[in-house]
PDB file of the backbone (N, CA, C, O) and the ligand in Angstrom, with CONECT records:
HET     ZN  A 101       1
ATOM      1  N   UNK A   1     -53.928   1.095  41.011  1.00  0.00           N
ATOM      2  CA  UNK A   1     -52.911   0.083  41.226  1.00  0.00           C
ATOM      3  C   UNK A   1     -52.716  -0.706  39.929  1.00  0.00           C
ATOM      4  O   UNK A   1     -53.668  -1.121  39.268  1.00  0.00           O
ATOM      5  N   UNK A   2     -51.438  -0.890  39.601  1.00  0.00           N
ATOM      6  CA  UNK A   2     -51.077  -1.592  38.371  1.00  0.00           C
ATOM      7  C   UNK A   2     -50.559  -2.984  38.731  1.00  0.00           C
ATOM      8  O   UNK A   2     -49.602  -3.110  39.495  1.00  0.00           O
ATOM      9  N   UNK A   3     -51.182  -4.025  38.187  1.00  0.00           N
ATOM     10  CA  UNK A   3     -50.752  -5.399  38.454  1.00  0.00           C
ATOM     11  C   UNK A   3     -50.128  -5.944  37.186  1.00  0.00           C
ATOM     12  O   UNK A   3     -50.789  -6.074  36.155  1.00  0.00           O
ATOM     13  N   UNK A   4     -48.826  -6.267  37.279  1.00  0.00           N
ATOM     14  CA  UNK A   4     -48.140  -6.805  36.105  1.00  0.00           C
ATOM     15  C   UNK A   4     -47.155  -7.878  36.550  1.00  0.00           C
ATOM     16  O   UNK A   4     -46.858  -8.004  37.738  1.00  0.00           O
ATOM     17  N   UNK A   5     -46.649  -8.653  35.585  1.00  0.00           N
ATOM     18  CA  UNK A   5     -45.684  -9.698  35.911  1.00  0.00           C
ATOM     19  C   UNK A   5     -45.354 -10.524  34.694  1.00  0.00           C
ATOM     20  O   UNK A   5     -45.694 -10.174  33.564  1.00  0.00           O
ATOM     21  N   UNK A   6     -44.680 -11.632  34.951  1.00  0.00           N
ATOM     22  CA  UNK A   6     -44.299 -12.563  33.895  1.00  0.00           C
ATOM     23  C   UNK A   6     -44.955 -13.908  34.162  1.00  0.00           C
ATOM     24  O   UNK A   6     -45.099 -14.329  35.310  1.00  0.00           O
ATOM     25  N   UNK A   7     -45.345 -14.569  33.093  1.00  0.00           N
ATOM     26  CA  UNK A   7     -45.960 -15.883  33.232  1.00  0.00           C
ATOM     27  C   UNK A   7     -45.359 -16.802  32.178  1.00  0.00           C
ATOM     28  O   UNK A   7     -45.277 -16.442  31.004  1.00  0.00           O
ATOM     29  N   UNK A   8     -44.936 -18.000  32.607  1.00  0.00           N
ATOM     30  CA  UNK A   8     -44.315 -18.959  31.705  1.00  0.00           C
ATOM     31  C   UNK A   8     -45.231 -20.157  31.500  1.00  0.00           C
ATOM     32  O   UNK A   8     -45.753 -20.735  32.454  1.00  0.00           O
ATOM     33  N   UNK A   9     -45.413 -20.513  30.243  1.00  0.00           N
ATOM     34  CA  UNK A   9     -46.168 -21.728  29.899  1.00  0.00           C
ATOM     35  C   UNK A   9     -45.215 -22.648  29.144  1.00  0.00           C
ATOM     36  O   UNK A   9     -44.412 -22.211  28.321  1.00  0.00           O
ATOM     37  N   UNK A  10     -45.333 -23.944  29.454  1.00  0.00           N
ATOM     38  CA  UNK A  10     -44.466 -24.948  28.834  1.00  0.00           C
ATOM     39  C   UNK A  10     -45.317 -25.826  27.931  1.00  0.00           C
ATOM     40  O   UNK A  10     -46.369 -26.323  28.334  1.00  0.00           O
ATOM     41  N   UNK A  11     -44.840 -26.011  26.692  1.00  0.00           N
ATOM     42  CA  UNK A  11     -45.536 -26.832  25.709  1.00  0.00           C
ATOM     43  C   UNK A  11     -44.658 -28.031  25.360  1.00  0.00           C
ATOM     44  O   UNK A  11     -43.462 -27.873  25.114  1.00  0.00           O
ATOM     45  N   UNK A  12     -45.234 -29.210  25.339  1.00  0.00           N
ATOM     46  CA  UNK A  12     -44.521 -30.406  24.900  1.00  0.00           C
ATOM     47  C   UNK A  12     -44.681 -30.521  23.387  1.00  0.00           C
ATOM     48  O   UNK A  12     -45.797 -30.657  22.885  1.00  0.00           O
ATOM     49  N   UNK A  13     -43.562 -30.466  22.662  1.00  0.00           N
ATOM     50  CA  UNK A  13     -43.626 -30.461  21.199  1.00  0.00           C
ATOM     51  C   UNK A  13     -43.510 -31.853  20.607  1.00  0.00           C
ATOM     52  O   UNK A  13     -44.228 -32.184  19.663  1.00  0.00           O
ATOM     53  N   UNK A  14     -42.609 -32.679  21.149  1.00  0.00           N
ATOM     54  CA  UNK A  14     -42.400 -34.009  20.568  1.00  0.00           C
ATOM     55  C   UNK A  14     -41.619 -34.870  21.545  1.00  0.00           C
ATOM     56  O   UNK A  14     -40.995 -34.372  22.482  1.00  0.00           O
ATOM     57  N   UNK A  15     -41.666 -36.173  21.305  1.00  0.00           N
ATOM     58  CA  UNK A  15     -40.825 -37.117  22.034  1.00  0.00           C
ATOM     59  C   UNK A  15     -39.793 -37.640  21.037  1.00  0.00           C
ATOM     60  O   UNK A  15     -40.139 -38.308  20.063  1.00  0.00           O
ATOM     61  N   UNK A  16     -38.519 -37.325  21.292  1.00  0.00           N
ATOM     62  CA  UNK A  16     -37.452 -37.667  20.357  1.00  0.00           C
ATOM     63  C   UNK A  16     -36.599 -38.798  20.935  1.00  0.00           C
ATOM     64  O   UNK A  16     -36.444 -38.906  22.151  1.00  0.00           O
ATOM     65  N   UNK A  17     -36.060 -39.620  20.074  1.00  0.00           N
ATOM     66  CA  UNK A  17     -35.107 -40.635  20.492  1.00  0.00           C
ATOM     67  C   UNK A  17     -33.721 -40.143  20.096  1.00  0.00           C
ATOM     68  O   UNK A  17     -33.381 -40.086  18.915  1.00  0.00           O
ATOM     69  N   UNK A  18     -32.914 -39.782  21.119  1.00  0.00           N
ATOM     70  CA  UNK A  18     -31.607 -39.184  20.886  1.00  0.00           C
ATOM     71  C   UNK A  18     -30.551 -39.896  21.711  1.00  0.00           C
ATOM     72  O   UNK A  18     -30.860 -40.591  22.679  1.00  0.00           O
ATOM     73  N   UNK A  19     -29.295 -39.710  21.312  1.00  0.00           N
ATOM     74  CA  UNK A  19     -28.165 -40.225  22.074  1.00  0.00           C
ATOM     75  C   UNK A  19     -27.777 -39.180  23.113  1.00  0.00           C
ATOM     76  O   UNK A  19     -27.448 -38.045  22.770  1.00  0.00           O
ATOM     77  N   UNK A  20     -27.818 -39.570  24.382  1.00  0.00           N
ATOM     78  CA  UNK A  20     -27.540 -38.627  25.464  1.00  0.00           C
ATOM     79  C   UNK A  20     -26.026 -38.393  25.571  1.00  0.00           C
ATOM     80  O   UNK A  20     -25.261 -39.357  25.591  1.00  0.00           O
ATOM     81  N   UNK A  21     -25.576 -37.111  25.641  1.00  0.00           N
ATOM     82  CA  UNK A  21     -24.139 -36.842  25.740  1.00  0.00           C
ATOM     83  C   UNK A  21     -23.547 -37.177  27.105  1.00  0.00           C
ATOM     84  O   UNK A  21     -22.328 -37.306  27.212  1.00  0.00           O
ATOM     85  N   UNK A  22     -24.358 -37.324  28.152  1.00  0.00           N
ATOM     86  CA  UNK A  22     -23.821 -37.616  29.477  1.00  0.00           C
ATOM     87  C   UNK A  22     -23.809 -39.110  29.780  1.00  0.00           C
ATOM     88  O   UNK A  22     -22.769 -39.659  30.142  1.00  0.00           O
ATOM     89  N   UNK A  23     -24.966 -39.777  29.635  1.00  0.00           N
ATOM     90  CA  UNK A  23     -25.021 -41.199  30.025  1.00  0.00           C
ATOM     91  C   UNK A  23     -24.745 -42.122  28.844  1.00  0.00           C
ATOM     92  O   UNK A  23     -24.491 -43.310  29.043  1.00  0.00           O
ATOM     93  N   UNK A  24     -24.789 -41.600  27.614  1.00  0.00           N
ATOM     94  CA  UNK A  24     -24.469 -42.411  26.454  1.00  0.00           C
ATOM     95  C   UNK A  24     -25.566 -43.347  26.002  1.00  0.00           C
ATOM     96  O   UNK A  24     -25.349 -44.139  25.084  1.00  0.00           O
ATOM     97  N   UNK A  25     -26.741 -43.285  26.614  1.00  0.00           N
ATOM     98  CA  UNK A  25     -27.854 -44.154  26.229  1.00  0.00           C
ATOM     99  C   UNK A  25     -28.672 -43.502  25.125  1.00  0.00           C
ATOM    100  O   UNK A  25     -28.833 -42.283  25.084  1.00  0.00           O
ATOM    101  N   UNK A  26     -29.182 -44.337  24.235  1.00  0.00           N
ATOM    102  CA  UNK A  26     -30.118 -43.865  23.219  1.00  0.00           C
ATOM    103  C   UNK A  26     -31.500 -43.964  23.841  1.00  0.00           C
ATOM    104  O   UNK A  26     -32.086 -45.045  23.908  1.00  0.00           O
ATOM    105  N   UNK A  27     -32.016 -42.826  24.295  1.00  0.00           N
ATOM    106  CA  UNK A  27     -33.260 -42.857  25.068  1.00  0.00           C
ATOM    107  C   UNK A  27     -34.209 -41.750  24.612  1.00  0.00           C
ATOM    108  O   UNK A  27     -33.864 -40.904  23.788  1.00  0.00           O
ATOM    109  N   UNK A  28     -35.401 -41.786  25.171  1.00  0.00           N
ATOM    110  CA  UNK A  28     -36.422 -40.788  24.827  1.00  0.00           C
ATOM    111  C   UNK A  28     -36.074 -39.447  25.464  1.00  0.00           C
ATOM    112  O   UNK A  28     -35.685 -39.374  26.630  1.00  0.00           O
ATOM    113  N   UNK A  29     -36.224 -38.388  24.668  1.00  0.00           N
ATOM    114  CA  UNK A  29     -35.988 -37.022  25.132  1.00  0.00           C
ATOM    115  C   UNK A  29     -37.213 -36.184  24.760  1.00  0.00           C
ATOM    116  O   UNK A  29     -37.408 -35.895  23.579  1.00  0.00           O
ATOM    117  N   UNK A  30     -38.039 -35.786  25.721  1.00  0.00           N
ATOM    118  CA  UNK A  30     -39.135 -34.874  25.377  1.00  0.00           C
ATOM    119  C   UNK A  30     -38.587 -33.494  25.019  1.00  0.00           C
ATOM    120  O   UNK A  30     -37.709 -32.960  25.697  1.00  0.00           O
ATOM    121  N   UNK A  31     -39.127 -32.931  23.940  1.00  0.00           N
ATOM    122  CA  UNK A  31     -38.743 -31.581  23.505  1.00  0.00           C
ATOM    123  C   UNK A  31     -39.796 -30.610  24.008  1.00  0.00           C
ATOM    124  O   UNK A  31     -40.970 -30.715  23.651  1.00  0.00           O
ATOM    125  N   UNK A  32     -39.371 -29.657  24.844  1.00  0.00           N
ATOM    126  CA  UNK A  32     -40.283 -28.682  25.432  1.00  0.00           C
ATOM    127  C   UNK A  32     -39.978 -27.279  24.925  1.00  0.00           C
ATOM    128  O   UNK A  32     -38.828 -26.923  24.669  1.00  0.00           O
ATOM    129  N   UNK A  33     -41.034 -26.501  24.790  1.00  0.00           N
ATOM    130  CA  UNK A  33     -40.919 -25.084  24.453  1.00  0.00           C
ATOM    131  C   UNK A  33     -41.527 -24.290  25.607  1.00  0.00           C
ATOM    132  O   UNK A  33     -42.697 -24.476  25.939  1.00  0.00           O
ATOM    133  N   UNK A  34     -40.742 -23.411  26.215  1.00  0.00           N
ATOM    134  CA  UNK A  34     -41.225 -22.579  27.322  1.00  0.00           C
ATOM    135  C   UNK A  34     -41.320 -21.135  26.845  1.00  0.00           C
ATOM    136  O   UNK A  34     -40.330 -20.550  26.404  1.00  0.00           O
ATOM    137  N   UNK A  35     -42.512 -20.571  26.937  1.00  0.00           N
ATOM    138  CA  UNK A  35     -42.747 -19.192  26.497  1.00  0.00           C
ATOM    139  C   UNK A  35     -43.107 -18.346  27.714  1.00  0.00           C
ATOM    140  O   UNK A  35     -44.085 -18.621  28.409  1.00  0.00           O
ATOM    141  N   UNK A  36     -42.301 -17.309  27.962  1.00  0.00           N
ATOM    142  CA  UNK A  36     -42.562 -16.373  29.054  1.00  0.00           C
ATOM    143  C   UNK A  36     -43.172 -15.108  28.465  1.00  0.00           C
ATOM    144  O   UNK A  36     -42.603 -14.487  27.567  1.00  0.00           O
ATOM    145  N   UNK A  37     -44.341 -14.737  28.987  1.00  0.00           N
ATOM    146  CA  UNK A  37     -45.037 -13.547  28.478  1.00  0.00           C
ATOM    147  C   UNK A  37     -45.199 -12.510  29.572  1.00  0.00           C
ATOM    148  O   UNK A  37     -45.390 -12.836  30.743  1.00  0.00           O
ATOM    149  N   UNK A  38     -45.119 -11.267  29.165  1.00  0.00           N
ATOM    150  CA  UNK A  38     -45.426 -10.156  30.059  1.00  0.00           C
ATOM    151  C   UNK A  38     -46.940 -10.068  30.184  1.00  0.00           C
ATOM    152  O   UNK A  38     -47.658 -10.102  29.185  1.00  0.00           O
ATOM    153  N   UNK A  39     -47.420  -9.956  31.424  1.00  0.00           N
ATOM    154  CA  UNK A  39     -48.864  -9.877  31.624  1.00  0.00           C
ATOM    155  C   UNK A  39     -49.220  -8.621  32.400  1.00  0.00           C
ATOM    156  O   UNK A  39     -48.479  -8.165  33.271  1.00  0.00           O
ATOM    157  N   UNK A  40     -50.364  -8.086  32.060  1.00  0.00           N
ATOM    158  CA  UNK A  40     -50.890  -6.889  32.713  1.00  0.00           C
ATOM    159  C   UNK A  40     -52.308  -7.199  33.162  1.00  0.00           C
ATOM    160  O   UNK A  40     -53.157  -7.559  32.346  1.00  0.00           O
ATOM    161  N   UNK A  41     -52.565  -7.062  34.453  1.00  0.00           N
ATOM    162  CA  UNK A  41     -53.848  -7.446  35.045  1.00  0.00           C
ATOM    163  C   UNK A  41     -54.201  -8.889  34.682  1.00  0.00           C
ATOM    164  O   UNK A  41     -55.338  -9.190  34.319  1.00  0.00           O
ATOM    165  N   UNK A  42     -53.189  -9.790  34.788  1.00  0.00           N
ATOM    166  CA  UNK A  42     -53.322 -11.235  34.559  1.00  0.00           C
ATOM    167  C   UNK A  42     -53.647 -11.590  33.113  1.00  0.00           C
ATOM    168  O   UNK A  42     -54.026 -12.727  32.832  1.00  0.00           O
ATOM    169  N   UNK A  43     -53.507 -10.648  32.200  1.00  0.00           N
ATOM    170  CA  UNK A  43     -53.742 -10.926  30.777  1.00  0.00           C
ATOM    171  C   UNK A  43     -52.389 -10.964  30.082  1.00  0.00           C
ATOM    172  O   UNK A  43     -51.707  -9.941  30.030  1.00  0.00           O
ATOM    173  N   UNK A  44     -51.972 -12.131  29.538  1.00  0.00           N
ATOM    174  CA  UNK A  44     -50.694 -12.189  28.835  1.00  0.00           C
ATOM    175  C   UNK A  44     -50.729 -11.343  27.574  1.00  0.00           C
ATOM    176  O   UNK A  44     -51.646 -11.453  26.761  1.00  0.00           O
ATOM    177  N   UNK A  45     -49.701 -10.485  27.420  1.00  0.00           N
ATOM    178  CA  UNK A  45     -49.725  -9.539  26.305  1.00  0.00           C
ATOM    179  C   UNK A  45     -48.754  -9.904  25.192  1.00  0.00           C
ATOM    180  O   UNK A  45     -49.167 -10.058  24.043  1.00  0.00           O
ATOM    181  N   UNK A  46     -47.452 -10.047  25.517  1.00  0.00           N
ATOM    182  CA  UNK A  46     -46.475 -10.334  24.466  1.00  0.00           C
ATOM    183  C   UNK A  46     -45.355 -11.190  25.054  1.00  0.00           C
ATOM    184  O   UNK A  46     -45.030 -11.077  26.236  1.00  0.00           O
ATOM    185  N   UNK A  47     -44.770 -12.045  24.217  1.00  0.00           N
ATOM    186  CA  UNK A  47     -43.687 -12.913  24.705  1.00  0.00           C
ATOM    187  C   UNK A  47     -42.404 -12.123  24.912  1.00  0.00           C
ATOM    188  O   UNK A  47     -42.048 -11.274  24.095  1.00  0.00           O
ATOM    189  N   UNK A  48     -41.710 -12.409  26.013  1.00  0.00           N
ATOM    190  CA  UNK A  48     -40.429 -11.760  26.282  1.00  0.00           C
ATOM    191  C   UNK A  48     -39.272 -12.752  26.190  1.00  0.00           C
ATOM    192  O   UNK A  48     -38.119 -12.348  26.041  1.00  0.00           O
ATOM    193  N   UNK A  49     -39.576 -14.059  26.281  1.00  0.00           N
ATOM    194  CA  UNK A  49     -38.503 -15.051  26.195  1.00  0.00           C
ATOM    195  C   UNK A  49     -39.110 -16.388  25.771  1.00  0.00           C
ATOM    196  O   UNK A  49     -40.182 -16.774  26.236  1.00  0.00           O
ATOM    197  N   UNK A  50     -38.405 -17.083  24.882  1.00  0.00           N
ATOM    198  CA  UNK A  50     -38.801 -18.423  24.461  1.00  0.00           C
ATOM    199  C   UNK A  50     -37.575 -19.319  24.515  1.00  0.00           C
ATOM    200  O   UNK A  50     -36.535 -18.994  23.941  1.00  0.00           O
ATOM    201  N   UNK A  51     -37.698 -20.447  25.206  1.00  0.00           N
ATOM    202  CA  UNK A  51     -36.574 -21.388  25.281  1.00  0.00           C
ATOM    203  C   UNK A  51     -37.044 -22.772  24.855  1.00  0.00           C
ATOM    204  O   UNK A  51     -38.210 -23.134  25.014  1.00  0.00           O
ATOM    205  N   UNK A  52     -36.100 -23.533  24.307  1.00  0.00           N
ATOM    206  CA  UNK A  52     -36.354 -24.907  23.892  1.00  0.00           C
ATOM    207  C   UNK A  52     -35.403 -25.810  24.658  1.00  0.00           C
ATOM    208  O   UNK A  52     -34.205 -25.536  24.729  1.00  0.00           O
ATOM    209  N   UNK A  53     -35.930 -26.891  25.235  1.00  0.00           N
ATOM    210  CA  UNK A  53     -35.085 -27.815  25.991  1.00  0.00           C
ATOM    211  C   UNK A  53     -35.467 -29.254  25.666  1.00  0.00           C
ATOM    212  O   UNK A  53     -36.604 -29.553  25.304  1.00  0.00           O
ATOM    213  N   UNK A  54     -34.477 -30.135  25.808  1.00  0.00           N
ATOM    214  CA  UNK A  54     -34.731 -31.572  25.799  1.00  0.00           C
ATOM    215  C   UNK A  54     -34.233 -32.121  27.124  1.00  0.00           C
ATOM    216  O   UNK A  54     -33.314 -31.568  27.729  1.00  0.00           O
ATOM    217  N   UNK A  55     -34.848 -33.220  27.578  1.00  0.00           N
ATOM    218  CA  UNK A  55     -34.419 -33.826  28.831  1.00  0.00           C
ATOM    219  C   UNK A  55     -34.315 -35.327  28.645  1.00  0.00           C
ATOM    220  O   UNK A  55     -35.248 -35.974  28.170  1.00  0.00           O
ATOM    221  N   UNK A  56     -33.170 -35.871  29.024  1.00  0.00           N
ATOM    222  CA  UNK A  56     -32.959 -37.313  28.938  1.00  0.00           C
ATOM    223  C   UNK A  56     -33.834 -38.002  29.979  1.00  0.00           C
ATOM    224  O   UNK A  56     -33.786 -37.654  31.159  1.00  0.00           O
ATOM    225  N   UNK A  57     -34.633 -38.977  29.550  1.00  0.00           N
ATOM    226  CA  UNK A  57     -35.500 -39.666  30.495  1.00  0.00           C
ATOM    227  C   UNK A  57     -34.731 -40.719  31.282  1.00  0.00           C
ATOM    228  O   UNK A  57     -35.260 -41.286  32.238  1.00  0.00           O
ATOM    229  N   UNK A  58     -33.485 -40.986  30.888  1.00  0.00           N
ATOM    230  CA  UNK A  58     -32.685 -41.990  31.603  1.00  0.00           C
ATOM    231  C   UNK A  58     -31.921 -41.366  32.769  1.00  0.00           C
ATOM    232  O   UNK A  58     -31.977 -41.873  33.889  1.00  0.00           O
ATOM    233  N   UNK A  59     -31.196 -40.253  32.509  1.00  0.00           N
ATOM    234  CA  UNK A  59     -30.372 -39.654  33.565  1.00  0.00           C
ATOM    235  C   UNK A  59     -30.861 -38.272  33.997  1.00  0.00           C
ATOM    236  O   UNK A  59     -30.397 -37.750  35.011  1.00  0.00           O
ATOM    237  N   UNK A  60     -31.791 -37.668  33.249  1.00  0.00           N
ATOM    238  CA  UNK A  60     -32.345 -36.384  33.657  1.00  0.00           C
ATOM    239  C   UNK A  60     -31.600 -35.170  33.152  1.00  0.00           C
ATOM    240  O   UNK A  60     -31.962 -34.046  33.499  1.00  0.00           O
ATOM    241  N   UNK A  61     -30.557 -35.359  32.332  1.00  0.00           N
ATOM    242  CA  UNK A  61     -29.807 -34.226  31.801  1.00  0.00           C
ATOM    243  C   UNK A  61     -30.718 -33.346  30.943  1.00  0.00           C
ATOM    244  O   UNK A  61     -31.415 -33.844  30.059  1.00  0.00           O
ATOM    245  N   UNK A  62     -30.708 -32.050  31.206  1.00  0.00           N
ATOM    246  CA  UNK A  62     -31.496 -31.093  30.438  1.00  0.00           C
ATOM    247  C   UNK A  62     -30.562 -30.278  29.554  1.00  0.00           C
ATOM    248  O   UNK A  62     -29.591 -29.695  30.034  1.00  0.00           O
ATOM    249  N   UNK A  63     -30.862 -30.242  28.263  1.00  0.00           N
ATOM    250  CA  UNK A  63     -30.089 -29.453  27.304  1.00  0.00           C
ATOM    251  C   UNK A  63     -30.953 -28.335  26.760  1.00  0.00           C
ATOM    252  O   UNK A  63     -32.108 -28.553  26.395  1.00  0.00           O
ATOM    253  N   UNK A  64     -30.392 -27.137  26.707  1.00  0.00           N
ATOM    254  CA  UNK A  64     -31.088 -26.012  26.086  1.00  0.00           C
ATOM    255  C   UNK A  64     -30.691 -25.955  24.618  1.00  0.00           C
ATOM    256  O   UNK A  64     -29.514 -26.080  24.279  1.00  0.00           O
ATOM    257  N   UNK A  65     -31.679 -25.765  23.750  1.00  0.00           N
ATOM    258  CA  UNK A  65     -31.444 -25.724  22.313  1.00  0.00           C
ATOM    259  C   UNK A  65     -31.810 -24.353  21.773  1.00  0.00           C
ATOM    260  O   UNK A  65     -32.593 -23.617  22.373  1.00  0.00           O
ATOM    261  N   UNK A  66     -31.228 -24.026  20.626  1.00  0.00           N
ATOM    262  CA  UNK A  66     -31.667 -22.830  19.914  1.00  0.00           C
ATOM    263  C   UNK A  66     -32.943 -23.169  19.147  1.00  0.00           C
ATOM    264  O   UNK A  66     -33.272 -24.339  18.951  1.00  0.00           O
ATOM    265  N   UNK A  67     -33.652 -22.134  18.719  1.00  0.00           N
ATOM    266  CA  UNK A  67     -34.871 -22.358  17.949  1.00  0.00           C
ATOM    267  C   UNK A  67     -34.561 -23.115  16.666  1.00  0.00           C
ATOM    268  O   UNK A  67     -35.326 -23.982  16.244  1.00  0.00           O
ATOM    269  N   UNK A  68     -33.435 -22.780  16.054  1.00  0.00           N
ATOM    270  CA  UNK A  68     -33.033 -23.450  14.821  1.00  0.00           C
ATOM    271  C   UNK A  68     -32.825 -24.947  15.054  1.00  0.00           C
ATOM    272  O   UNK A  68     -33.300 -25.769  14.269  1.00  0.00           O
ATOM    273  N   UNK A  69     -32.115 -25.305  16.134  1.00  0.00           N
ATOM    274  CA  UNK A  69     -31.871 -26.722  16.428  1.00  0.00           C
ATOM    275  C   UNK A  69     -33.161 -27.461  16.776  1.00  0.00           C
ATOM    276  O   UNK A  69     -33.348 -28.610  16.377  1.00  0.00           O
ATOM    277  N   UNK A  70     -34.052 -26.800  17.521  1.00  0.00           N
ATOM    278  CA  UNK A  70     -35.319 -27.444  17.883  1.00  0.00           C
ATOM    279  C   UNK A  70     -36.162 -27.704  16.632  1.00  0.00           C
ATOM    280  O   UNK A  70     -36.765 -28.769  16.499  1.00  0.00           O
ATOM    281  N   UNK A  71     -36.201 -26.740  15.725  1.00  0.00           N
ATOM    282  CA  UNK A  71     -36.957 -26.914  14.486  1.00  0.00           C
ATOM    283  C   UNK A  71     -36.355 -28.027  13.637  1.00  0.00           C
ATOM    284  O   UNK A  71     -37.076 -28.831  13.046  1.00  0.00           O
ATOM    285  N   UNK A  72     -35.025 -28.066  13.581  1.00  0.00           N
ATOM    286  CA  UNK A  72     -34.344 -29.102  12.806  1.00  0.00           C
ATOM    287  C   UNK A  72     -34.658 -30.495  13.373  1.00  0.00           C
ATOM    288  O   UNK A  72     -34.926 -31.425  12.613  1.00  0.00           O
ATOM    289  N   UNK A  73     -34.626 -30.639  14.706  1.00  0.00           N
ATOM    290  CA  UNK A  73     -34.939 -31.926  15.327  1.00  0.00           C
ATOM    291  C   UNK A  73     -36.376 -32.332  15.053  1.00  0.00           C
ATOM    292  O   UNK A  73     -36.661 -33.503  14.805  1.00  0.00           O
ATOM    293  N   UNK A  74     -37.284 -31.361  15.097  1.00  0.00           N
ATOM    294  CA  UNK A  74     -38.702 -31.659  14.845  1.00  0.00           C
ATOM    295  C   UNK A  74     -38.904 -32.164  13.425  1.00  0.00           C
ATOM    296  O   UNK A  74     -39.710 -33.064  13.190  1.00  0.00           O
ATOM    297  N   UNK A  75     -38.175 -31.586  12.480  1.00  0.00           N
ATOM    298  CA  UNK A  75     -38.386 -31.935  11.067  1.00  0.00           C
ATOM    299  C   UNK A  75     -37.560 -33.126  10.627  1.00  0.00           C
ATOM    300  O   UNK A  75     -37.761 -33.646   9.529  1.00  0.00           O
ATOM    301  N   UNK A  76     -36.622 -33.571  11.476  1.00  0.00           N
ATOM    302  CA  UNK A  76     -35.837 -34.742  11.108  1.00  0.00           C
ATOM    303  C   UNK A  76     -36.671 -36.014  11.118  1.00  0.00           C
ATOM    304  O   UNK A  76     -36.342 -36.994  10.451  1.00  0.00           O
ATOM    305  N   UNK A  77     -37.760 -35.983  11.887  1.00  0.00           N
ATOM    306  CA  UNK A  77     -38.597 -37.153  11.948  1.00  0.00           C
ATOM    307  C   UNK A  77     -38.091 -38.221  12.879  1.00  0.00           C
ATOM    308  O   UNK A  77     -38.493 -39.380  12.777  1.00  0.00           O
ATOM    309  N   UNK A  78     -37.188 -37.837  13.813  1.00  0.00           N
ATOM    310  CA  UNK A  78     -36.653 -38.838  14.735  1.00  0.00           C
ATOM    311  C   UNK A  78     -37.568 -39.029  15.933  1.00  0.00           C
ATOM    312  O   UNK A  78     -37.262 -39.814  16.830  1.00  0.00           O
ATOM    313  N   UNK A  79     -38.667 -38.330  15.955  1.00  0.00           N
ATOM    314  CA  UNK A  79     -39.573 -38.476  17.083  1.00  0.00           C
ATOM    315  C   UNK A  79     -41.020 -38.400  16.652  1.00  0.00           C
ATOM    316  O   UNK A  79     -41.325 -38.056  15.510  1.00  0.00           O
ATOM    317  N   UNK A  80     -41.906 -38.724  17.572  1.00  0.00           N
ATOM    318  CA  UNK A  80     -43.322 -38.666  17.281  1.00  0.00           C
ATOM    319  C   UNK A  80     -43.890 -37.383  17.863  1.00  0.00           C
ATOM    320  O   UNK A  80     -43.742 -37.140  19.061  1.00  0.00           O
ATOM    321  N   UNK A  81     -44.546 -36.542  17.038  1.00  0.00           N
ATOM    322  CA  UNK A  81     -45.146 -35.318  17.590  1.00  0.00           C
ATOM    323  C   UNK A  81     -46.288 -35.640  18.527  1.00  0.00           C
ATOM    324  O   UNK A  81     -47.004 -36.624  18.341  1.00  0.00           O
ATOM    325  N   UNK A  82     -46.456 -34.789  19.552  1.00  0.00           N
ATOM    326  CA  UNK A  82     -47.581 -34.971  20.478  1.00  0.00           C
ATOM    327  C   UNK A  82     -48.770 -34.214  20.010  1.00  0.00           C
ATOM    328  O   UNK A  82     -49.816 -34.244  20.658  1.00  0.00           O
TER     329      UNK A  82
HETATM  330 ZN    ZN A 101     -28.836 -39.355  29.781  1.00  0.00          ZN2+
END
């Protein structure tokens, strides 16, 4: 019997202070990185998908970012790394 599947782990990269496009407030936005890996017999082997998101702590709006945009935000220094 072969046991396989996908497993996603979420990493908190930084807390950024950004202007929210929906509510218009300048509020804290945690930057998260979610990595989904293929696993075989519960052992994660290789990543199949990586996504970057920010979420407005005021209204809850979640934005998906590209890796390039997430890296740029991290290096801008607008937030404190965790
Ligand atoms: Zn908002």
